[in-house]
Phi, psi and omega in degrees: 000123183268147177250134179274147179289137179296142180289142177283122181296146179295148180290137179275353183235134178252142178294146180292132176261116182302149179258130179240090183294142177278150178292140180219153176234153181158180186293324180286323176295319178295321177298319178295323177298313182296317180293323178297315178297319181294310183292318177294323177299316177299314185295313186280330189262336185303317181299343183265357177285140182253151178212116185284116179245005182107172186291337185268358185235155177293151183257016176276130187298315180238117185212130172259095185272089183291327180299318179260007178052060184217148175235124180250131176223094184053244184276357184261136176234123182253124178268166183302321182286355179256031181297344179298337175294316178295318178299320178297320177296322177294321176297318178297322178296318178295314178296323177296321177294319177298318182297308183293325180291317180293332181270316189229022178069213184276052182293328175297315181297323186280339188235325190234353179297134180306322179298318179292317183296312182287328175296318175302318180295318180294320179294321177300315178296317179300320180291321178299321187273315188258349181103180182284192192304310184298320179294321180290324176296316179298319180294322180292320183278352178288117184286323185280130178269088179269183183297319182295314180295319179296320180295316181294317180295315181296318178298317180296315182294323177296317178297316177300317183295321179295320176297315180296321179295318177293330177292312177295322179294320179296327182295316183290339179293343178284349188250359175199173182300119189299309180300320179295316180294323179299316177297318180296322179294319182291321181274005178062034179245008179285164180293144179304331179298324179296315180293319181293322178296315178299319181297314181297313181292326177296313181294317180294319178296317180298316183284313183294315183279332184265326189237314183286312174046251185294340180293327176297316181292324185277315190255322186272325184277131180279346189297325178303329180276329180284328187300335181300328179283342182270337184270152171218187186290349178260358179289136178275116179229164177287127182214169183247127178279086184294328180294342177259327186270340184262152352288140183275159178170167179289133182273118177228165180280081180210168181294326181293331183296335181291339181268359182270157175279189183285338182287123181265008177056044182277348180068015180297321180295327179284319185292334180267351186287123179288347178262351177074027182253167176252108184295342179290347176276002180101178179297135183226154181302326185287339186294126179258010177057042178280343174069013177294330178294331176294314178300316182295317181291319178299322179297318180289323178297323176297322183290326182263004177075029178253155179293147178291171174095011176299319168247128187198172169288128182205167178240155181297330182293340180273349186298311182297320180295317182290324178297327179276359179088010179267163180282143178286168175292155179292159180300321183295327178291331176284322184285315182262098177216172189308318183295311182291326177294321177297313178298318180296320179296313179297317179300317181292320180297317178296317179298316179296319180298320178294318180296317178298315179297325180294320182278338181272344182292145182269165179275356173233152182202162178207156169231147184237126178236105179297140175274119188250018178224084004274173180293319176209165180233135175261117181282172185297331180269008178091358179290137177265128182239128171252146183244138181225138171264113183251124176262116182260129180246123176251109183266006178280164179276004177220160181292149183225143173276127181249128175262132182250130179220171182229142179233130181171245172287135183296343180280346180285143176217167190243143168228142180252138178288132176090357180207141178280355183261167179267013179231158181216146180266127180252126181299164182297135174047054182208175179241139180236129177270120182236128175274128184240133176252129174251125188247145175232116182299157178299133178091349178283164182299316179297326181291334182260001182255155178286328186202134178225131177283140177213167181230125178265124182254146171234129181236132175281112182293345182281318185227000176086004176299144184226153174211157182211162172220140178271142177209194182228153176246131181252134174240209177243143182264105179278000000 
């Protein structure tokens, strides 16, 4: 009796097939080229811009000075206690993402996302070296590793690595003076953190832009799943007019061709897609709304003498109207609707609030921290003394004398540690920690009370600017 071999179960996992997008030209492709040049230019060139702030401050236009806990953006300087400006910008970025997604789908992903921008750059280099889609496919499917394939692959990887290295290098220039750091990096005298940061960013850029590509957008990025909550039936997304294109088929001079739709099933929209999807199957999670399929389809429609727009930006609300032969709503009616107006209003309010706060902030500031161990001290003559650690911030480009006073009960007076005077000099663009004693003579109301409210004032003796903080004075309760 013979026994048959058990059948091998089919694999549940398929190996990833690399995507080789075909070159395409058109208005959306040109827009992506311009945006790629613009965003990469900002990223690579910004650390080298100079901005004169005076002798005591760095002259780099955009600088995240972690050592001094400061952020410089041209004429704006953000201190650690002003992190609400950064939080406000993050809120504006989130609202802006909601706004653009609700109006135009994943337009951020398709045009300005760093993953998309660097992937486009890597694909451009790959096309220059290995050729267009068909040539790259043949090279990929070639099993034998001959000299030509090894040379092309090595050249491509070296070019990718140089782009990735410049990307990681540009990032660290935002955190210290760029020309100085460049010299230190070349002479191997930079801090190890700089080299490790460049190495990590170089490797991630090389892998994400060269090999992972669409997998980052599909699996690593959470936005494809979040965007469903941002879209509605009026959102403009890239779509296929199936009522016009179906049934699809090759157009030939025959009786059957008269019954076909406008789609000639040329696969041009699929071949140019960097995500490797077929937009004719409807909206999909993988679609980043890059609109390259629109350019490819319009090009084919021109060749076969059909009207453009078989694949286009459209909204679900227009489907019934177009199927009935009516004109769709205008783009502006899709863009300006209650949801987008609400996002725009919130975005504008946050922006206005940040601008107002920026112009209302003073050039001097202070924080007051009462010393509570002990809460107060009774001196030999019966005077009650409270101690406060006052942090004085001078945001000017030169040192300033600050006078410290107290307002509350008229019997209270101030003494400063380390100086017999009521003023102290704070260096330019820096913070000074000053210990301040507030005294209440024996028999005065504050000395005999458990708690008295008071206000500590700081005045710039140079120009009269003032700032204050409220605190409390503790005495003894008889």
